[in-house]
C-alpha angles and dihedrals in degrees: 000000000000135000089247092053108023095186130218123348088253091054092048091049093050093047090049092048090050090052092048090048092052092048093050096042091051092048092243094121141017131211127237145104141269117254087172092300125038113284116185117225114253091232134110116258091258093048091049093049090047089052092052091050092047096047094044094056098135111064091191094055112115105247127206122193111280101009092112103017142338115225118210126189118242118220087265089052090051090052092051089049091051091051092049091050092047091051090052091054093057 
């Protein structure tokens, strides 16, 4: 799968779920919802990831931001983002 040709909806879903899993497992992001501010789920990492997989069961469903999960950077995630942006500026 490439960014130019993302592949089937199933392939896109699986790649997205892998990315979310890596972000959460490395404490770069947390899962939750907006009400109206971000509220993290009171679930373990594994429970949260299982919930995302369960609620995003149809890879062809039209998604809108937040209808399955809202992903929020942790402070460590913010730091990684700052380093990426700084590297782009050089």
